[in-house]
Structures are given as C-alpha cells and as structure tokens.
C-alpha positions as CSV (number, residue, x, y, z in Angstrom):
1,M,41.3,72.6,-124.5
2,A,42.5,69.0,-124.1
3,D,45.1,67.6,-126.4
4,S,44.2,64.3,-128.2
5,T,46.7,61.5,-128.1
6,R,46.9,58.3,-130.1
7,L,46.6,55.2,-128.0
8,P,47.5,51.6,-128.7
9,P,45.4,48.6,-127.6
10,D,44.8,48.0,-123.8
11,D,47.6,45.4,-123.5
12,A,50.2,47.9,-124.7
13,D,51.8,50.8,-122.9
14,H,49.7,54.0,-122.6
15,S,50.4,57.5,-121.7
16,A,48.3,60.2,-119.9
17,D,49.0,63.9,-120.2
18,A,47.4,66.5,-118.0
19,N,44.7,68.7,-119.4
20,P,45.7,72.4,-119.1
21,F,42.6,73.8,-117.6
22,D,42.3,76.2,-114.6
23,G,40.0,75.4,-111.8
24,S,38.9,76.2,-108.3
25,F,39.0,73.5,-105.6
26,H,37.3,72.5,-102.4
27,E,39.8,72.6,-99.5
28,L,39.9,69.5,-97.4
29,P,40.6,69.5,-93.6
30,P,44.3,69.8,-92.7
31,R,46.2,66.6,-92.6
32,R,46.5,65.1,-89.1
33,P,49.5,63.2,-87.9
34,S,48.9,59.4,-88.1
35,R,50.0,56.6,-85.9
36,R,52.3,54.2,-87.6
37,A,52.6,50.6,-86.5
38,V,55.5,49.3,-88.4
39,I,57.7,50.3,-91.4
40,L,58.1,47.6,-94.0
41,G,61.1,47.3,-96.3
42,A,61.8,44.7,-98.9
43,V,59.5,41.7,-98.8
44,G,62.5,39.4,-98.3
45,T,63.2,40.9,-94.9
46,G,60.0,39.5,-93.5
47,L,56.8,41.1,-92.4
48,G,55.9,41.8,-88.8
49,I,52.6,43.6,-88.0
50,A,51.6,45.0,-84.6
51,A,48.0,46.1,-84.2
52,L,47.4,49.5,-82.7
53,G,45.3,49.8,-79.6
54,G,43.0,52.7,-78.8
55,A,40.3,54.3,-80.8
56,G,40.1,53.7,-84.5
57,Y,37.4,54.3,-87.1
58,A,34.0,52.9,-86.3
59,A,32.2,51.2,-89.2
60,Y,28.7,52.4,-89.6
61,R,27.8,49.4,-91.6
62,A,29.6,46.2,-92.7
63,F,29.4,44.7,-96.1
64,A,27.2,42.1,-94.6
65,P,26.5,42.8,-90.9
66,D,24.8,39.5,-90.1
67,T,26.3,37.0,-92.5
68,V,29.3,37.1,-94.8
69,R,28.3,38.2,-98.3
70,V,29.5,35.7,-100.9
71,P,29.5,36.6,-104.6
72,G,26.6,34.8,-106.1
73,D,24.2,35.1,-103.2
74,P,20.8,35.5,-105.0
75,D,19.4,37.4,-102.1
76,A,22.2,39.9,-101.7
77,E,21.0,43.5,-101.4
78,A,22.8,46.6,-102.7
79,P,25.2,47.9,-100.0
80,E,24.7,51.1,-98.1
81,L,27.4,53.6,-99.1
82,D,28.2,54.5,-95.5
83,L,31.4,56.4,-94.7
84,L,33.6,55.5,-91.8
85,A,34.1,58.0,-88.9
86,G,36.6,60.6,-89.7
87,V,35.9,60.7,-93.4
88,P,34.7,64.2,-94.7
89,E,31.2,64.4,-96.0
90,P,31.0,64.6,-99.8
91,V,30.0,67.9,-101.5
92,A,27.9,67.5,-104.7
93,S,29.8,68.2,-107.9
94,F,30.1,67.2,-111.6
95,G,33.4,65.3,-111.4
96,P,36.1,65.3,-108.8
97,N,36.4,67.9,-106.1
98,G,38.3,65.9,-103.4
99,T,35.3,65.2,-101.2
100,H,34.2,61.9,-102.5
101,W,35.6,58.8,-100.9
102,P,34.8,55.1,-101.0
103,S,32.4,53.7,-98.4
104,L,33.7,51.7,-95.5
105,T,37.2,52.9,-96.1
106,P,39.6,54.6,-93.7
107,W,40.6,58.2,-94.5
108,I,44.1,59.0,-95.7
109,T,45.1,60.4,-92.3
110,G,44.0,60.0,-88.7
111,D,44.0,57.0,-86.3
112,V,43.5,53.5,-87.6
113,D,44.0,50.2,-85.8
114,L,46.9,49.3,-88.1
115,E,49.1,51.4,-90.3
116,V,52.1,50.0,-92.2
117,E,54.6,51.2,-94.8
118,V,55.7,49.1,-97.7
119,E,58.2,49.6,-100.5
120,C,56.8,50.4,-104.0
121,S,56.2,46.9,-105.3
122,W,53.0,44.9,-106.0
123,A,54.6,42.0,-104.1
124,A,55.1,44.1,-101.0
125,I,51.5,45.5,-101.2
126,S,50.1,42.0,-101.7
127,E,52.0,40.6,-98.7
128,A,50.9,43.4,-96.5
129,I,47.2,42.9,-97.4
130,T,47.5,39.1,-96.8
131,T,49.2,39.5,-93.5
132,A,46.7,42.2,-92.3
133,V,43.8,39.9,-93.2
134,S,45.3,37.1,-91.2
135,E,46.5,39.0,-88.1
136,V,43.9,41.7,-87.4
137,G,40.2,41.5,-86.7
138,P,37.6,41.9,-89.5
139,S,36.4,45.2,-88.0
140,D,39.9,46.7,-87.4
141,T,40.8,49.5,-89.8
142,V,43.9,49.1,-91.9
143,R,46.0,51.6,-93.9
144,I,48.9,50.5,-96.0
145,L,51.2,53.3,-97.2
146,V,53.3,52.8,-100.3
147,A,56.7,54.5,-100.6
148,P,57.3,56.7,-103.7
149,G,58.2,54.9,-106.9
150,E,57.0,53.3,-110.1
151,L,55.0,50.1,-110.2
152,P,55.3,47.8,-113.2
153,G,52.3,46.8,-115.3
154,G,51.5,43.8,-117.4
155,G,48.6,45.2,-119.5
156,A,45.0,45.8,-118.9
157,G,43.4,43.2,-121.1
158,S,41.2,40.3,-119.8
159,S,44.1,37.9,-120.4
160,S,46.9,40.1,-119.1
161,S,49.0,38.8,-116.2
162,P,47.5,40.3,-113.0
163,M,49.8,42.4,-110.8
164,M,47.9,41.1,-107.7
165,Q,45.7,38.0,-107.5
166,D,43.6,36.3,-104.8
167,V,44.4,38.7,-102.0
168,G,42.1,40.5,-99.5
169,S,38.9,39.1,-97.9
170,L,35.1,39.3,-98.3
171,E,34.7,38.7,-94.6
172,R,36.0,42.1,-93.5
173,E,33.6,44.8,-92.3
174,N,35.6,47.5,-94.0
175,R,38.1,48.0,-96.8
176,I,41.9,47.9,-96.4
177,L,43.2,51.2,-97.8
178,V,46.3,51.2,-100.0
179,Y,47.6,54.7,-100.7
180,P,50.8,56.5,-101.5
181,R,52.7,57.4,-98.3
182,D,53.7,60.8,-99.6
183,G,50.4,61.6,-101.3
184,F,48.9,61.6,-104.8
185,G,51.3,61.6,-107.7
186,T,54.2,60.0,-105.8
187,V,53.3,56.4,-106.9
188,T,53.0,55.8,-110.7
189,T,52.8,52.8,-113.0
190,A,55.1,52.1,-115.9
191,N,52.1,51.0,-118.0
192,S,48.7,49.4,-117.8
193,W,47.8,47.0,-115.0
194,R,45.3,44.4,-114.0
195,L,44.1,43.0,-110.7
196,L,42.3,39.6,-110.3
197,R,40.1,38.7,-107.4
198,V,41.4,41.3,-105.1
199,N,38.6,41.6,-102.5
200,G,37.8,44.2,-99.8
201,V,40.7,46.6,-100.8
202,A,40.6,50.3,-101.6
203,L,43.5,51.3,-103.9
204,G,44.0,54.9,-104.6
205,G,46.2,57.9,-105.3
206,I,48.0,56.3,-108.3
207,V,49.0,58.0,-111.6
208,T,48.5,55.3,-114.2
209,N,50.4,55.5,-117.4
210,G,48.0,53.5,-119.3
211,A,44.7,51.7,-118.3
212,F,43.6,49.5,-115.5
213,L,41.3,46.5,-115.2
214,A,39.7,45.1,-112.1
215,S,38.6,41.5,-112.7
216,G,36.4,39.8,-110.2
217,C,37.4,42.3,-107.5
218,S,34.3,42.1,-105.2
219,G,34.1,44.6,-102.4
220,S,37.0,46.7,-103.7
221,A,37.3,50.3,-104.6
222,F,39.5,52.5,-106.8
223,A,39.9,56.1,-105.9
224,R,41.8,59.2,-106.9
225,I,43.4,57.5,-109.9
226,T,44.3,59.2,-113.2
227,T,44.3,56.9,-116.2
228,N,43.6,56.5,-119.9
229,A,40.9,53.9,-119.4
230,Y,39.3,52.0,-116.6
231,N,37.3,48.7,-116.6
232,V,35.5,46.4,-114.3
233,Y,34.9,42.8,-115.4
234,G,33.2,39.8,-114.0
235,V,35.2,36.6,-114.2
236,D,34.5,32.9,-114.6
237,G,34.2,31.2,-111.3
238,V,32.9,34.2,-109.4
239,E,29.1,34.1,-109.8
240,F,28.8,37.8,-109.2
241,T,31.5,40.4,-109.1
242,E,29.8,43.1,-106.9
243,N,30.1,46.1,-104.6
244,V,32.8,47.8,-106.6
245,E,33.3,51.6,-106.3
246,L,35.1,53.9,-108.7
247,V,35.6,57.1,-106.9
248,E,37.0,60.3,-108.5
249,V,38.7,58.2,-111.2
250,V,39.8,60.7,-113.9
251,V,40.5,60.2,-117.6
252,P,41.6,63.8,-118.2
253,D,42.2,64.1,-122.0
254,A,40.4,63.2,-125.2
255,Q,42.1,60.4,-127.1
256,L,42.4,59.2,-130.7
257,R,41.3,55.7,-129.8
258,D,39.3,52.9,-131.6
259,E,37.9,51.4,-128.4
260,D,35.9,52.3,-125.4
261,V,37.3,54.4,-122.6
262,S,35.5,52.5,-119.8
263,S,33.6,49.2,-119.8
264,M,31.7,47.1,-117.2
265,R,31.6,43.7,-118.8
266,T,30.9,40.0,-118.1
267,P,33.0,37.1,-119.5
268,T,32.3,35.5,-122.8
269,Q,33.0,32.1,-121.3
270,G,31.6,30.7,-118.0
271,A,29.5,32.2,-115.3
272,G,30.5,35.6,-114.1
273,G,27.8,38.2,-113.4
274,L,28.3,41.9,-112.5
275,R,26.2,44.0,-110.2
276,F,26.3,46.8,-107.7
277,I,28.9,48.9,-109.4
278,Y,29.2,52.6,-108.4
279,R,30.9,55.4,-110.3
280,I,31.2,58.5,-108.0
281,G,32.7,61.9,-108.8
282,C,34.4,60.6,-112.0
283,W,35.6,62.6,-115.0
284,T,35.8,60.6,-118.2
285,A,37.0,62.4,-121.4
286,P,36.0,61.0,-124.8
287,A,37.6,58.6,-127.3
288,Y,37.5,59.8,-131.0
289,K,37.8,57.0,-133.5
290,E,40.2,57.5,-136.5
291,K,39.1,58.4,-140.0
292,G,37.7,55.5,-141.8
293,S,37.4,53.3,-138.7
294,N,34.4,51.1,-138.2
295,A,35.0,51.0,-134.4
296,H,32.1,51.3,-132.1
297,T,33.7,53.8,-129.7
298,D,31.8,54.6,-126.5
299,T,32.9,56.4,-123.3
300,V,31.2,54.0,-120.9
301,Q,29.9,50.7,-122.1
302,F,27.9,48.1,-120.2
303,S,28.1,44.6,-121.8
304,G,26.6,41.3,-120.7
305,Q,28.5,38.6,-122.6
306,G,28.1,34.9,-122.3
307,G,24.5,35.2,-121.1
308,N,25.6,36.6,-117.7
309,Y,23.6,39.1,-115.7
310,Y,24.8,42.6,-115.5
311,G,23.1,45.6,-113.9
312,E,22.6,47.8,-110.8
313,I,25.2,50.2,-112.2
314,T,25.0,53.7,-110.6
315,S,26.7,57.0,-111.5
316,I,26.8,59.8,-108.9
317,D,28.3,63.3,-109.3
318,C,30.0,62.2,-112.6
319,I,30.7,64.1,-115.8
320,D,31.1,62.0,-118.9
321,F,32.0,63.3,-122.4
322,A,30.5,61.5,-125.4
323,S,32.9,59.5,-127.6
324,S,32.4,59.1,-131.4
325,N,29.4,56.9,-130.9
326,T,28.0,57.8,-127.5
327,A,28.8,58.6,-123.9
328,F,26.8,55.6,-122.5
329,Q,26.2,52.4,-124.3
330,I,24.0,50.6,-121.7
331,G,23.1,47.5,-123.8
332,S,20.5,45.4,-122.0
333,A,21.7,46.3,-118.5
334,S,19.3,46.4,-115.6
335,G,19.0,49.1,-113.0
336,V,21.1,51.8,-114.6
337,R,21.0,54.9,-112.4
338,Y,22.2,58.5,-112.8
339,Q,22.2,60.8,-109.8
340,H,23.4,64.4,-110.2
341,C,25.4,63.6,-113.4
342,L,26.3,65.7,-116.4
343,V,26.6,63.9,-119.8
344,V,28.1,66.1,-122.5
345,G,27.6,65.1,-126.1
346,A,26.4,66.5,-129.5
347,D,28.4,69.5,-130.7
348,V,29.1,70.6,-127.2
349,V,31.7,67.8,-126.5
350,K,33.6,68.9,-129.6
351,R,33.7,72.5,-128.2
352,V,35.3,71.2,-125.0
353,F,37.6,68.6,-126.8
354,P,38.0,69.7,-130.4
355,L,38.3,66.8,-132.9
356,P,41.9,66.2,-134.1
357,D,42.6,66.2,-137.8
358,E,42.9,62.4,-137.7
359,A,39.5,61.8,-136.2
360,D,36.4,60.6,-137.9
361,T,33.8,63.4,-138.0
362,E,30.7,61.3,-138.7
363,G,30.0,60.0,-135.2
364,G,26.7,60.4,-133.4
365,F,28.3,61.8,-130.2
366,G,25.2,60.7,-128.3
367,A,24.4,61.0,-124.6
368,S,23.0,57.5,-124.2
369,N,22.3,54.5,-126.4
370,G,21.0,51.0,-125.9
371,P,17.6,49.8,-124.6
372,G,18.5,48.5,-121.1
373,T,15.9,46.3,-119.6
374,E,12.3,47.3,-119.8
375,F,11.9,50.5,-117.7
376,G,15.3,49.8,-116.1
377,C,16.8,53.3,-116.0
378,T,16.5,56.1,-113.5
379,A,17.7,59.7,-113.6
380,V,17.7,62.2,-110.7
381,D,19.0,65.8,-111.0
382,S,20.9,65.0,-114.2
383,T,21.6,66.7,-117.5
384,F,22.0,64.9,-120.9
385,I,23.4,66.9,-123.8
386,G,23.1,64.9,-127.0
387,P,20.9,62.3,-128.6
388,M,19.1,59.8,-126.3
389,G,18.5,56.3,-127.5
390,A,15.5,54.1,-126.9
391,A,16.1,53.3,-123.3
392,T,13.0,53.1,-121.1
393,W,13.0,55.0,-117.9
394,A,11.3,53.9,-114.6
395,S,11.7,57.3,-113.1
396,V,13.0,60.7,-114.1
397,T,13.2,63.5,-111.5
398,D,14.5,67.0,-112.0
399,S,16.4,66.0,-115.1
400,V,17.1,67.8,-118.4
401,A,17.6,66.6,-122.0
402,G,18.5,68.6,-125.0
403,Y,16.5,66.5,-127.4
404,E,13.1,64.7,-127.1
405,T,13.9,61.2,-126.1
406,T,12.8,58.2,-128.1
407,G,10.9,55.3,-126.6
408,A,8.1,55.3,-124.1
409,A,7.5,58.0,-121.6
410,P,9.0,57.5,-118.1
411,E,6.8,55.5,-115.7
412,E,7.2,58.2,-113.2
413,G,8.1,61.8,-113.8
414,E,9.1,63.5,-117.1
415,W,12.0,65.0,-118.9
416,T,12.5,68.7,-119.1
417,I,13.4,69.3,-122.7
418,D,15.8,72.3,-123.1
419,P,17.3,72.7,-126.5
420,S,19.4,75.7,-125.3
421,I,21.9,73.3,-123.6
422,L,22.9,72.2,-127.1
423,D,24.4,75.7,-127.6
424,W,26.6,75.5,-124.5
425,T,30.2,76.5,-125.0
426,A,33.3,75.0,-123.3
427,D,33.1,77.8,-120.7
428,D,29.5,76.9,-120.0
429,V,30.6,73.3,-119.2
430,H,33.5,74.4,-117.1
431,E,31.3,76.7,-115.1
432,R,29.4,73.6,-113.9
433,S,32.3,71.1,-113.5
434,P,35.8,71.0,-112.3
435,Q,38.5,71.7,-114.9
436,V,40.9,68.9,-114.6
437,T,44.6,69.7,-114.6
438,A,47.5,68.1,-112.8
439,E,47.6,71.2,-110.6
440,Y,43.9,71.0,-109.8
441,L,44.1,67.3,-108.9
442,A,47.1,67.9,-106.7
443,Q,45.2,70.6,-104.8
444,I,42.0,68.7,-104.2
445,W,43.7,65.4,-103.5
446,A,46.3,66.9,-101.1
C-alpha cells in the first residue's frame, strides 16, 4: 500500500516517495547508439551547434502544416497525435507502461538532425533550446541531453518565478526533446518548479521533488515525470494555451493534502483560455484532506476562471484515484473525453490507499463531479468506480459505472451498471493497472 505524506502548499518544497508495489513491465526495444553533434559545458563557455546531416525522423504531421498555429486562432482544430518515425507504437494500459510518448517528439535514442549535451542547469537548457530554434530548420529533429544533477526550483504557484520563460517556438513542425543524458532518475529537482510560455518543447525523465506548473506552454509536452502534483494553466496575454500533452506523468503516493493533485485552470485576471489538453498513460494517486478541513480536494480539477474558455481535455489510458471529494471535478468544461481510462473511487480507493489517521473520513470519494457543458462529455472503453455527478454525456461506448448516474441519459449509447466493481480489492485494481514503484518505473522507462 502507499504511504501517505503531509504536503505543504505548492510554493513550498515537496517530497515524493516511491510506492512499494511489485509490477510487470513492457520491455522497450534495445537502446540504439545515437549520433551526437556537440557536447555543451557551462553556458559561459559559449554555445556552438552543428546540425547533423543524413536521415532523421520524418514528421507525419506538423502542428499546423499549412500555416503557423497561433494561440487564439478561433478556427484551430485539435491536433493529430501522430508519432514521429522511430517511436514505438503505444500499447493500451491503465497508467504507465513505457510505451506512451508525446506526439511529434523524437525518441530518446536513434538518429536526429541535431543532438547536444548540456550541463544540469535551467540556463543551459534554455540557451540550448533558443540556439536550436534559431540555427536549425523547423522540420529538423532536435534532442537535448542533460547531464546528471539537481535542478533548482522556485515553487509551482501561479506567481512563482519561472525556471524557464519565453523559449521555444510555435513555428516548429515537431517538438524539441529535453531528456536526461543517462536516463530517467539521473536528473532531479530540489523542489517545485514552474515554466512560463515555453513552446514546442517536450521535457521528460525528471524526478520532481515537489510539484510542477506549466503556464502558457502551448505545443509542449511533459513525459515520464514523477511528481507530487502537476498543473497546466492558461495565462493572461496568450488567448489560448493549447496542444499540451502530459504523458506517463506519475503521482505515485497518496498524500495528506488540502488541495488538488492536478488542475487545468485559466487565469482569474485577463484573457487566457485553455484547450486541447491531453493526459496519456498517467497515474494520479489521491489527496486526502485533514480532519476538520473544509478543503475541496480533488484529484484532477478543470476550472475556468475569469470568464475564460476551457475545454477539449482528453484522458487516454490513465488511472486516477479519487481524492476526498472526487477524482474528476470537471466544472463547466466543454469536450471532456475519457478513452480507455480507469477511475477508482468509493471504498475501493481506500483499499488501495488506506486513509491515514490524520485524514478526514467523511469525503465523497466520487468518480466524477460537475456538470460540464450540456452533453459535453464522452466515455469510451472506460470504468468509473464511485459516485457520478450530474454531467451530461454526448456519447458512452463500452463503459462501466458502479452506480446509476444522475442527470440525463447519454445522447448516444448507454452505461453498463455493474455494482460488483464497488467490491474490488486492491489486488483487483492492480491486476488491471501497473503497480508503480521506483523499480517498476526504472524498468519501463529504461
């Protein structure tokens, strides 16, 4: 079972301990030798980049193949989640299995047009991204490898100082990959961190001691990251933060925490909508509020503040465990979609993650809450254990709920109501989903 830990607010330091489960794993293809263009040392020594010739990854689809997509384009369509050549095909799962990878992103090994190494500092990473954008073509593939070490953090609140700001590009046809040179677990953070308007970048393989916040990071992705909390916010001045992927992001352990574990949110001041957000292969453990707390504690919350639009939020191959209030608080979001997801609430979540003595016991532990927009939700091949709120569903296909749902019947399809899932044990859950430990993640992310 997972241990519960007390966490301070997002702007403070956090800690994340591994969850001592056992688990099988899906083996990835063997690592191939890569071609390295240049080794980068300290930023002060200067940065020279030489592009590699020869074959690289071929992009199946650019973010905007005909015109550059600009946040705020009212006619923008949802991106196709196409993988670059050389990236393994994903295998369906509930949670991480090492086969999910961000779209339009180079794989961690193999030939790319440009590969560089940098020291373990945000400044070195930022400079490498900026130089790559200016010196290679928009269709060239780029991999930035970070030497082992610890990155600082300045907090993960909306007003926290960003560790990187205004780097990357929306004009690229694929993402720039930033990944640990020596593999997952060799780059850590000292505490929580925030990025602001970092565009067209895929950041992965980082052990986060705390939380992270991506503010206004259109076209970016975050993959193979362990953390205590993860958030995607719109920001004032970017009409729509869009095309963001969270891929195999893992919150491994239950926490004694009087706040949400993950949130997709728009700003309270100014224009800053949020759309086309994808959660793929994620594992999100619950937050249990403290005894006597009035906190509204959700696992994943969608929130449209300041009158800004928020919607088109899709979860694929995820497992999410209900917090004291609910697993999903969808608010009035539009276009909420679940595809092959397992949502674990009711008494079942407490069998997987027993309540600590300090936790409030009166929570609802729901699967979903909030109305969404009228008939704005879709479920495909998904299971919801726990109370379901009054959301209205445009379509339900091959999906199961433990309770009768409230609200109108789906416009298309119907729920299969199976009360027996409310009797699942922790073993029943683990038979259907990866059991997240540090050892398991090291295996699947090797």
